[in-house]
N, C-alpha and C positions, 0 to 999 in steps of 0.2 A: 323662863322655863317653858312658857307656852310656845315660843318659837322653836325651841329645841324639840319639844314633844311633837309639835306639828310636823317638823322635818322628819323625825323618826317614823311617824305614821304615814306621811304622805309622799315622801321622796321616792319610795319604791314604786309608786303609781305615776311617777313623772311630774309630780307637783313639788316645786321648790318653795320653801317657807323661810323667809328672812325678815329681819326687823330693821327699821331705821330709828335711831335714837337721836332726835334733834335737840340742839341746844336752844337758846333764845333766838326766835325768828321774828323779824319785824313785819307784823301784819296788823290789820285793823283790830284783831282780837287782843294784841299785846300793846296797843297804842298807849294805854294808861301807864304802862311801865316806862315808856319813853317820855311821856309828858311830865312825869315826876322826876326832877333832876336828882334828888337823893337816891331814889330807887335805881334810876338809870346808872348813876355813878357806882352804886354797890354791885350791879351786874358787871359793868365794864372793867372794874378792878379785878374781877375773877376770871374774865375771859381772855386768855393769852393773846388772841388775835385782836383784841381791843374793839370789837364791834359785834353786833348781832348779825345773824345770817339773813339773807334775802330768800324769799320763797323758792326761787329757782335753784339756789344752792342746796336745798333739801330735795327738790324734785329730780335734779340730775343724778344723784346717787341712787334714788329709787328707780329711775328709768334704767340705770345700769344693771341693778339687781334683777330687773324684770327682763332684761335683754338676753339674747343667746350668748353674748360675751361672758355672762355670769352663769352659764349652764351647769357648772360644776360647784356652784356655791349654794348650799342649803343649810339651814340651822344657824346662820350667822346673825349677829347683832352688830350693826355698823354705826359707830358713833360719828355724828356729823354735827360737831358742836364747837369748832374753833379751839379745841383742846381744853374746853371748860371742865370736863370730867376729871382731868388730872390736877386741876387747881382747887376744886371744891366749890360748892354753891354758896351764894351769899345768904346771910341770916336775914330772912324777910319778916321776922316777928315784929320789928318796930313799925311796919307798915300795914299790918293786918287791920281790917276794918271791924 
C-alpha cells in the first residue's frame, strides 16, 4: 500500500513509485540458508525455477523500472522471485534459533 499511496501522491509531480518484490537471492547475507542443506532443500522445493536469484537478476528489473522505457509505470509491485509466490513459502519454524 505504501507503493500505491506514494504513486497516488507523487506521480502527478513526475515521480514514479514502484516496488521490487524479490524472492530468495544468493548473497553473503543469505549464505547460511545455502550452507544448511535442509533449509536449502526446503526453499528449492518451493521455487518453481529450482534456484535462487543472483543479485543482477534483481538489479535488472529495478533498472528497467527506473528507466525511461518504464515511464508510464507507477504504483506497480513487480514480483522477481522465480514464481515462488505462486507456490507458497517454506515453513521455516523447524530452523528457528
